[in-house]
TIBA-372888 format. One record per residue: residue number from 1; residue in one letter; x, y, z of N, C-alpha, C in turn. Coordinates in Angstrom, 1 decimal, decimal comma. Layout:
// residues N
n|res|n_X|n_Y|n_Z|ca_X|ca_Y|ca_Z|c_X|c_Y|c_Z
NUM|A|X|Y|Z|X|Y|Z|X|Y|Z
...
//
This chain:
// residues 236
n|res|n_X|n_Y|n_Z|ca_X|ca_Y|ca_Z|c_X|c_Y|c_Z
1|X|0,8|-1,2|0,0|0,0|0,0|0,0|0,9|1,3|0,0
2|X|0,5|2,2|-0,9|1,4|3,4|-1,0|1,1|4,3|0,2
3|X|2,2|4,7|0,9|2,1|5,6|2,1|2,0|7,1|1,6
4|X|1,3|7,9|2,3|1,3|9,4|1,9|2,8|9,9|2,2
5|X|3,3|10,6|1,3|4,6|11,2|1,5|4,6|12,4|2,3
6|X|5,3|12,4|3,5|5,5|13,6|4,3|6,2|14,7|3,4
7|X|5,9|15,9|3,6|6,4|17,1|2,6|7,9|17,0|2,5
8|X|8,6|16,7|3,7|10,0|16,8|3,6|10,5|15,6|2,6
9|X|10,0|14,4|2,7|10,5|13,3|1,9|10,0|13,7|0,4
10|X|9,0|14,3|0,2|8,5|14,6|-1,2|9,5|15,6|-1,8
11|X|9,8|16,6|-1,1|10,7|17,5|-1,6|12,2|17,0|-1,7
12|X|12,6|16,1|-0,9|13,9|15,5|-1,0|13,9|14,6|-2,2
13|X|12,9|13,9|-2,5|12,8|13,0|-3,7|12,9|13,8|-4,9
14|X|12,2|15,0|-5,0|12,2|15,8|-6,2|13,6|16,4|-6,4
15|X|14,3|16,8|-5,3|15,6|17,4|-5,4|16,6|16,4|-5,7
16|X|16,7|15,3|-5,1|17,8|14,3|-5,3|17,6|13,0|-5,9
17|X|16,4|12,5|-6,0|16,2|11,3|-6,5|15,2|11,3|-7,8
18|X|14,5|12,4|-8,0|13,7|12,5|-9,2|12,4|11,6|-9,3
19|X|11,9|11,5|-10,4|10,7|10,9|-10,6|10,8|9,4|-10,5
20|X|12,0|8,8|-10,7|12,1|7,4|-10,5|11,8|6,9|-9,1
21|X|12,3|7,7|-8,2|12,0|7,4|-6,8|10,5|7,4|-6,4
22|X|9,9|8,4|-7,0|8,4|8,6|-6,8|7,6|7,5|-7,4
23|X|8,1|7,0|-8,5|7,4|5,9|-9,2|7,6|4,6|-8,5
24|X|8,8|4,4|-7,8|9,1|3,1|-7,2|8,5|3,2|-5,7
25|X|7,4|2,3|-5,5|6,7|2,4|-4,2|7,3|1,5|-3,1
26|X|8,6|1,1|-3,2|9,2|0,4|-2,1|9,4|1,3|-0,9
27|X|9,5|0,7|0,2|9,7|1,5|1,4|11,0|2,2|1,4
28|X|12,1|1,6|0,7|13,3|2,2|0,7|13,3|3,6|0,1
29|X|12,5|3,7|-1,0|12,4|5,0|-1,6|11,5|6,0|-0,8
30|X|10,6|5,5|-0,1|9,9|6,4|0,9|10,8|6,9|2,0
31|X|11,9|6,3|2,2|12,8|6,7|3,3|14,1|7,3|2,7
32|X|14,0|7,9|1,5|15,1|8,5|0,8|15,8|9,6|1,8
33|X|15,0|10,4|2,5|15,6|11,4|3,3|16,3|10,8|4,4
34|X|15,9|9,6|5,0|16,6|9,0|6,0|18,0|8,5|5,5
35|X|18,0|8,0|4,3|19,3|7,5|3,7|20,4|8,6|3,6
36|X|19,9|9,8|3,3|20,8|10,9|3,2|21,8|11,1|4,4
37|X|21,3|10,8|5,6|22,0|10,9|6,8|22,5|9,6|7,4
38|X|21,7|8,6|7,3|21,9|7,3|8,0|22,5|6,2|7,0
39|X|22,7|6,5|5,8|23,2|5,6|4,8|22,0|4,9|4,1
40|X|22,3|4,4|2,8|21,4|3,8|2,0|20,8|2,6|2,7
41|X|21,5|1,9|3,5|21,1|0,7|4,1|21,1|0,8|5,6
42|X|20,9|2,1|6,1|21,0|2,3|7,5|22,3|2,0|8,2
43|X|23,3|1,9|7,4|24,6|1,6|8,0|25,4|2,7|8,6
44|X|24,9|3,9|8,6|25,6|5,0|9,0|26,5|5,5|8,0
45|X|27,1|6,7|8,1|27,9|7,3|7,1|29,4|7,7|7,8
46|X|30,4|7,1|7,1|31,7|7,3|7,7|32,1|8,8|7,8
47|X|32,5|9,3|8,9|32,9|10,6|9,1|31,6|11,5|9,6
48|X|30,5|10,9|9,6|29,3|11,7|10,0|29,1|11,2|11,5
49|X|29,7|11,9|12,4|29,8|11,5|13,8|28,4|11,5|14,5
50|X|27,5|12,2|14,0|26,3|12,4|14,8|25,1|11,9|14,1
51|X|25,4|10,9|13,1|24,3|10,2|12,4|24,5|8,8|12,5
52|X|23,9|8,1|13,5|24,3|6,7|13,9|23,7|5,7|12,9
53|X|24,2|4,5|12,9|23,6|3,5|12,1|22,3|3,0|12,7
54|X|21,4|2,6|11,9|20,1|2,2|12,2|19,9|0,6|12,0
55|X|20,6|0,1|11,1|20,3|-1,3|10,6|20,6|-2,2|11,7
56|X|19,7|-3,2|11,8|19,8|-4,3|12,7|19,5|-4,0|14,2
57|X|19,2|-2,8|14,5|18,9|-2,4|15,9|17,5|-2,9|16,2
58|X|17,2|-3,2|17,5|15,8|-3,8|17,8|14,7|-2,8|17,2
59|X|13,7|-3,4|16,6|12,6|-2,6|16,1|11,9|-1,8|17,2
60|X|11,8|-2,4|18,4|11,1|-1,7|19,5|12,0|-0,5|19,9
61|X|13,3|-0,5|20,0|14,1|0,6|20,2|13,9|1,8|19,1
62|X|14,0|1,4|17,8|13,9|2,3|16,7|12,5|2,9|16,9
63|X|11,5|2,2|17,1|10,1|2,8|17,2|10,0|3,8|18,2
64|X|10,7|3,5|19,5|10,6|4,4|20,6|11,4|5,7|20,3
65|X|12,5|5,6|19,6|13,2|6,8|19,2|12,4|7,7|18,3
66|X|11,8|7,1|17,3|11,0|7,8|16,3|9,9|8,5|17,1
67|X|9,2|7,8|18,0|8,1|8,4|18,7|8,7|9,5|19,6
68|X|9,9|9,4|20,1|10,4|10,4|21,0|10,8|11,7|20,2
69|X|11,1|11,6|18,9|11,3|12,8|18,2|10,0|13,5|17,8
70|X|9,0|12,6|17,5|7,7|13,1|17,2|7,1|13,8|18,3
71|X|7,2|13,2|19,6|6,4|13,7|20,8|7,2|14,5|21,7
72|X|8,5|14,9|21,3|9,2|15,9|22,0|10,2|15,3|23,1
73|X|10,2|14,0|23,2|11,1|13,4|24,3|12,7|13,4|23,8
74|X|12,8|13,6|22,4|14,2|13,8|21,9|14,1|15,0|21,0
75|X|15,2|15,9|21,1|15,2|17,1|20,4|16,2|17,1|19,2
76|X|15,7|17,1|18,1|16,5|17,2|16,9|15,6|17,8|15,8
77|X|15,9|19,0|15,3|14,9|19,7|14,4|14,7|18,9|13,1
78|X|15,7|18,5|12,4|15,4|17,7|11,2|14,6|16,5|11,4
79|X|14,8|15,7|12,5|14,1|14,4|12,8|12,7|14,8|13,1
80|X|12,5|15,8|13,9|11,1|16,2|14,3|10,3|16,6|13,1
81|X|11,0|17,3|12,1|10,4|17,9|10,9|9,8|16,6|10,2
82|X|10,7|15,6|10,1|10,3|14,5|9,2|9,3|13,6|9,8
83|X|9,1|13,6|11,1|8,2|12,6|11,7|7,0|13,2|12,5
84|X|6,9|14,6|12,4|6,0|15,2|13,3|4,5|14,9|13,0
85|X|4,2|14,5|11,8|2,9|14,1|11,5|2,6|12,6|11,2
86|X|3,6|11,8|11,5|3,6|10,4|11,3|2,8|9,7|12,4
87|X|1,9|8,8|12,0|1,2|8,0|13,0|2,1|6,8|13,5
88|X|1,6|6,1|14,5|2,4|4,9|15,1|2,6|3,9|14,1
89|X|1,6|3,6|13,3|1,7|2,5|12,3|2,8|2,7|11,3
90|X|2,9|4,0|10,8|4,1|4,3|9,9|5,5|4,2|10,6
91|X|5,5|4,7|11,7|6,8|4,7|12,5|7,2|3,2|12,8
92|X|6,2|2,4|13,1|6,5|0,9|13,3|7,1|0,3|12,0
93|X|6,4|0,7|10,9|6,9|0,2|9,6|8,3|0,6|9,3
94|X|8,7|1,8|9,6|10,0|2,3|9,4|11,0|1,4|10,3
95|X|10,6|1,4|11,6|11,4|0,7|12,5|11,6|-0,8|12,2
96|X|10,6|-1,4|11,7|10,7|-2,8|11,3|11,6|-3,0|10,1
97|X|11,6|-2,0|9,2|12,3|-2,0|7,9|13,9|-2,0|8,3
98|X|14,2|-1,0|9,2|15,6|-0,9|9,5|16,1|-2,1|10,4
99|X|15,3|-2,5|11,2|15,6|-3,6|12,1|16,0|-4,9|11,4
100|X|15,4|-5,1|10,2|15,6|-6,3|9,4|16,8|-6,2|8,6
101|X|17,5|-5,1|8,5|18,6|-4,9|7,6|19,9|-5,5|8,4
102|X|21,0|-5,9|7,7|22,1|-6,4|8,3|22,8|-5,4|9,2
103|X|23,0|-5,7|10,5|23,6|-4,7|11,5|25,0|-4,4|11,1
104|X|25,3|-3,2|11,6|26,8|-2,8|11,5|27,4|-3,3|12,7
105|X|28,5|-4,0|12,7|29,1|-4,6|13,8|30,6|-4,3|13,9
106|X|31,0|-3,4|13,1|32,6|-3,1|13,1|32,9|-1,9|13,8
107|X|34,0|-1,7|14,3|34,4|-0,6|15,0|34,2|0,7|14,2
108|X|33,9|1,9|14,9|33,5|3,0|14,1|34,4|4,3|14,6
109|X|35,5|4,0|15,3|36,4|5,1|15,8|36,7|6,0|14,7
110|X|36,4|7,3|15,0|36,6|8,3|13,9|37,7|9,3|14,4
111|X|38,7|8,9|15,0|39,8|9,7|15,4|39,8|10,3|16,8
112|X|38,9|9,9|17,6|38,8|10,3|19,0|40,2|10,0|19,6
113|X|40,6|10,9|20,6|41,9|10,7|21,3|42,0|9,3|21,8
114|X|43,1|8,8|21,6|43,4|7,4|22,2|43,5|7,3|23,6
115|X|42,9|6,3|24,2|42,9|6,2|25,7|44,3|5,9|26,2
116|X|44,5|6,5|27,4|45,8|6,0|28,2|45,3|4,6|28,8
117|X|46,4|3,9|29,2|46,1|2,6|29,8|45,2|2,7|31,0
118|X|45,4|3,7|31,8|44,6|3,9|33,0|43,1|4,1|32,5
119|X|42,9|5,0|31,6|41,5|5,3|31,2|40,9|4,2|30,5
120|X|41,7|3,4|29,7|41,1|2,2|29,2|40,7|1,2|30,2
121|X|41,5|1,1|31,3|41,0|0,1|32,4|39,7|0,6|33,0
122|X|39,7|1,9|33,3|38,4|2,5|33,9|37,3|2,3|32,9
123|X|37,5|2,5|31,6|36,3|2,3|30,7|35,9|0,9|30,7
124|X|36,8|0,0|30,7|36,4|-1,5|30,6|35,8|-1,9|31,9
125|X|36,2|-1,3|32,9|35,6|-1,6|34,3|34,1|-1,2|34,2
126|X|33,8|-0,1|33,8|32,4|0,5|33,7|31,6|-0,4|32,7
127|X|32,3|-0,8|31,6|31,4|-1,6|30,6|31,2|-2,9|31,2
128|X|32,1|-3,6|31,8|32,0|-5,0|32,2|31,6|-5,2|33,6
129|X|31,8|-4,2|34,5|31,5|-4,4|35,9|30,6|-3,3|36,5
130|X|30,7|-2,1|35,9|29,9|-1,1|36,5|30,7|-0,5|37,6
131|X|29,9|0,3|38,3|30,6|1,0|39,5|29,6|1,0|40,7
132|X|29,6|0,2|41,7|28,7|0,1|42,8|28,6|1,3|43,6
133|X|29,7|1,9|43,7|29,7|3,2|44,5|28,9|4,2|43,9
134|X|29,0|4,4|42,5|28,1|5,4|41,8|26,7|4,8|41,5
135|X|26,5|3,6|41,8|25,2|2,9|41,5|25,0|2,8|40,0
136|X|26,0|2,6|39,2|26,0|2,5|37,8|26,3|1,0|37,4
137|X|25,2|0,3|36,8|25,4|-1,0|36,4|26,3|-1,1|35,2
138|X|26,9|-2,3|35,0|27,8|-2,5|33,8|27,0|-2,3|32,6
139|X|27,6|-1,7|31,5|27,0|-1,5|30,2|26,5|-2,9|29,7
140|X|27,4|-3,9|29,8|27,2|-5,2|29,4|26,0|-5,9|30,0
141|X|25,6|-5,5|31,2|24,4|-6,1|31,9|23,2|-5,8|31,2
142|X|23,1|-4,6|30,5|21,9|-4,3|29,7|22,0|-4,5|28,3
143|X|23,2|-4,2|27,7|23,5|-4,2|26,3|24,0|-5,6|25,9
144|X|24,2|-6,5|26,8|24,8|-7,9|26,5|26,2|-7,9|26,6
145|X|26,7|-9,1|26,9|28,2|-9,3|27,0|28,9|-8,9|25,8
146|X|28,3|-9,2|24,5|28,9|-8,8|23,3|28,5|-7,4|22,9
147|X|27,7|-6,7|23,7|27,3|-5,3|23,4|26,5|-5,1|22,2
148|X|25,8|-6,3|21,8|25,0|-6,3|20,6|23,6|-5,9|20,9
149|X|23,2|-5,6|22,1|21,8|-5,2|22,5|21,0|-6,4|22,9
150|X|19,7|-6,1|23,2|18,6|-7,0|23,6|17,3|-6,7|23,1
151|X|16,6|-7,6|22,4|15,4|-7,3|21,9|14,4|-7,3|23,2
152|X|13,4|-6,4|23,1|12,9|-5,7|21,9|13,4|-4,2|22,0
153|X|14,1|-3,7|23,0|14,3|-2,3|23,1|15,7|-1,8|23,4
154|X|16,7|-2,6|23,6|18,0|-2,2|23,9|19,0|-2,3|22,8
155|X|19,6|-1,2|22,4|20,4|-1,2|21,1|21,8|-1,7|21,4
156|X|22,5|-2,0|20,3|23,9|-2,3|20,3|24,6|-1,1|20,7
157|X|25,8|-1,2|21,2|26,7|0,0|21,5|27,9|-0,2|20,6
158|X|28,0|-1,3|19,7|29,0|-1,5|18,8|28,7|-0,7|17,5
159|X|29,8|-0,1|16,9|29,6|0,5|15,6|29,2|2,0|15,7
160|X|29,3|2,6|16,9|28,9|4,0|17,1|30,2|4,8|17,3
161|X|30,3|6,0|16,7|31,5|6,8|16,8|31,5|7,4|18,3
162|X|32,7|7,6|18,8|32,8|8,1|20,2|32,2|9,5|20,4
163|X|32,2|10,3|19,5|31,6|11,6|19,6|30,0|11,5|19,7
164|X|29,5|10,6|19,0|28,0|10,4|19,1|27,6|9,9|20,4
165|X|28,4|8,9|20,9|28,1|8,5|22,2|28,2|9,5|23,3
166|X|29,3|10,3|23,3|29,4|11,5|24,2|28,2|12,4|24,0
167|X|27,8|12,7|22,8|26,7|13,6|22,7|25,4|13,1|23,2
168|X|25,2|11,8|23,1|23,9|11,2|23,7|23,9|11,3|25,2
169|X|25,1|11,0|25,8|25,2|11,3|27,2|24,9|12,7|27,7
170|X|25,4|13,6|26,8|25,1|15,0|27,1|23,6|15,3|27,0
171|X|22,9|14,8|26,0|21,5|14,9|25,9|20,7|14,4|27,1
172|X|21,2|13,2|27,6|20,5|12,6|28,7|20,7|13,6|29,9
173|X|22,0|14,1|30,1|22,2|14,9|31,3|21,4|16,2|31,2
174|X|21,1|16,8|30,0|20,5|18,0|29,9|18,9|17,9|29,8
175|X|18,5|16,7|29,6|17,1|16,4|29,4|16,6|16,6|28,0
176|X|17,4|16,8|27,0|17,0|16,9|25,6|16,8|15,5|24,9
177|X|17,1|14,4|25,6|16,7|13,2|25,3|16,3|12,5|26,5
178|X|14,9|12,0|26,4|14,3|11,3|27,5|13,7|10,1|27,0
179|X|13,7|9,1|27,8|13,0|7,8|27,5|11,7|7,7|28,4
180|X|10,9|6,8|28,1|9,8|6,6|29,0|10,2|6,2|30,4
181|X|9,5|6,6|31,4|10,0|6,3|32,7|9,8|4,9|33,1
182|X|10,7|4,2|33,9|12,0|4,9|34,4|13,1|5,0|33,4
183|X|13,7|6,2|33,3|14,7|6,5|32,4|16,1|6,2|32,9
184|X|16,5|4,9|32,7|17,7|4,3|33,3|18,9|5,1|32,9
185|X|18,9|5,5|31,5|20,1|6,0|31,0|20,3|7,4|31,5
186|X|19,3|8,0|31,8|19,5|9,4|32,4|20,2|9,3|33,7
187|X|19,7|8,3|34,5|20,4|8,1|35,8|21,8|7,7|35,7
188|X|22,2|6,8|34,7|23,6|6,6|34,4|24,4|7,8|34,0
189|X|23,8|8,5|33,1|24,5|9,7|32,6|24,8|10,7|33,8
190|X|23,8|10,8|34,6|24,0|11,9|35,7|25,0|11,4|36,8
191|X|25,2|10,1|36,8|26,2|9,6|37,8|27,7|9,6|37,3
192|X|27,9|9,7|36,0|29,2|9,5|35,5|29,8|11,0|35,2
193|X|31,2|10,9|35,4|31,8|12,2|35,2|32,2|12,4|33,7
194|X|32,4|13,6|33,2|32,7|13,8|31,8|33,9|12,9|31,4
195|X|34,8|12,8|32,3|36,1|11,9|31,9|35,7|10,5|31,8
196|X|34,8|10,0|32,6|34,3|8,6|32,5|33,6|8,4|31,2
197|X|32,7|9,4|30,8|31,8|9,3|29,7|32,8|9,3|28,5
198|X|33,7|10,2|28,4|34,7|10,1|27,2|35,5|8,8|27,2
199|X|35,9|8,3|28,2|36,7|7,1|28,3|35,7|5,9|27,7
200|X|34,5|5,8|28,2|33,6|4,7|27,8|33,3|4,8|26,3
201|X|33,1|6,1|25,9|32,7|6,3|24,5|33,8|6,0|23,5
202|X|35,0|6,3|23,9|36,1|6,0|23,0|36,4|4,5|23,1
203|X|36,3|3,9|24,3|36,5|2,4|24,3|35,5|1,7|23,5
204|X|34,2|2,1|23,6|33,1|1,5|22,8|33,4|1,5|21,4
205|X|33,8|2,7|20,9|33,9|3,1|19,5|35,0|2,2|18,9
206|X|35,8|1,6|19,7|37,0|0,8|19,2|36,7|-0,8|19,1
207|X|35,4|-1,1|19,5|35,0|-2,6|19,6|34,3|-3,0|18,4
208|X|34,4|-4,3|18,1|33,8|-4,9|16,9|33,2|-6,3|17,4
209|X|32,1|-6,7|16,7|31,6|-8,1|16,7|31,7|-8,7|15,4
210|X|31,6|-10,1|15,4|31,6|-10,7|14,1|30,4|-10,2|13,2
211|X|30,6|-10,2|11,9|29,6|-9,6|11,0|28,3|-10,4|11,2
212|X|27,2|-9,6|11,2|25,8|-10,1|11,3|25,4|-10,3|12,8
213|X|26,1|-10,0|13,7|25,7|-10,2|15,1|24,6|-9,3|15,5
214|X|23,4|-9,9|15,8|22,3|-9,3|16,1|22,0|-9,2|17,6
215|X|21,0|-8,3|18,1|20,7|-8,3|19,4|20,2|-9,6|20,0
216|X|20,5|-9,8|21,2|19,9|-11,1|21,9|18,5|-11,2|21,8
217|X|17,9|-12,4|21,7|16,4|-12,5|21,6|15,8|-12,1|23,0
218|X|14,6|-11,7|22,9|13,9|-11,2|24,1|14,0|-12,3|25,2
219|X|14,2|-12,0|26,4|14,2|-12,9|27,5|15,6|-13,7|27,7
220|X|16,6|-13,3|26,8|17,9|-14,1|26,9|18,6|-13,8|28,3
221|X|18,4|-12,5|28,7|19,0|-12,2|30,0|18,1|-11,1|30,6
222|X|18,2|-10,8|31,9|17,4|-9,9|32,6|18,3|-8,7|33,0
223|X|18,1|-7,5|32,4|18,8|-6,3|32,8|18,6|-6,0|34,3
224|X|19,6|-5,5|35,0|19,5|-5,3|36,4|18,7|-4,2|36,9
225|X|18,2|-3,2|35,9|17,6|-2,1|36,2|16,3|-2,0|35,4
226|X|15,2|-1,4|35,8|14,1|-1,3|34,9|14,3|-0,3|33,8
227|X|13,6|-0,5|32,8|13,8|0,4|31,6|12,4|0,6|31,0
228|X|12,0|2,0|31,0|10,6|2,2|30,6|10,3|1,8|29,1
229|X|11,2|2,1|28,2|11,0|1,8|26,8|10,9|0,2|26,6
230|X|11,7|-0,5|27,4|11,7|-1,9|27,2|10,4|-2,5|27,7
231|X|10,0|-1,9|28,8|8,7|-2,4|29,3|7,6|-2,1|28,5
232|X|7,5|-0,9|27,9|6,5|-0,5|26,9|6,5|-1,5|25,7
233|X|7,6|-1,8|25,1|7,7|-2,6|24,0|7,4|-4,1|24,4
234|X|7,8|-4,5|25,6|7,4|-5,8|26,0|6,0|-6,1|26,1
235|X|5,2|-5,1|26,3|3,8|-5,1|26,4|3,0|-5,0|25,0
236|X|3,9|-4,8|24,0|3,3|-4,6|22,7|2,5|-5,7|22,2
//
């Protein structure tokens, strides 16, 4: 079934893709504007630190992010412009499309400062063990031991540029990125120092998984903290 074209997508198609894109009714062509920033196959764009990969992430996670941009829980003017009039059914269709694509699993380091041995040890401690004094759980306790994520709502942390990860922590700290309550990542971001955030982000940006590694199936393990978006998608 042909979807109504949001104005932004329509103008983008006319400007960059021409009548061929309009004539082709595949979902990929309906998402031409998404491809401009996130890659033709949702793989992200090398050197574009603030446009993450979408491919292979849990559909529930992607759906919640799209709803967040539409409903004001995430602040990004171009994204809000694209989805402000979209209904849940169309956002789910977009999320399902990108979730089904091959995930990006290779390191994405884009030249961030190399870690000192001390900072690398601290980053790996936070990723693998957390910090009980700060009440920060291990990243791997929620995102998986291989950091590939957990269905239906926890994304991989593999394949993300360090600067993007740092920026998201900043958004959580300032409230310009909010999840459904309880917002566990806000709590983590508020507990960590800027130095810890940069160390973790740089360490994560240097990690890889085997090609095609997807998020763990729902119920594979239980995160140690409650997550609002995960609970909402679990009830879907």
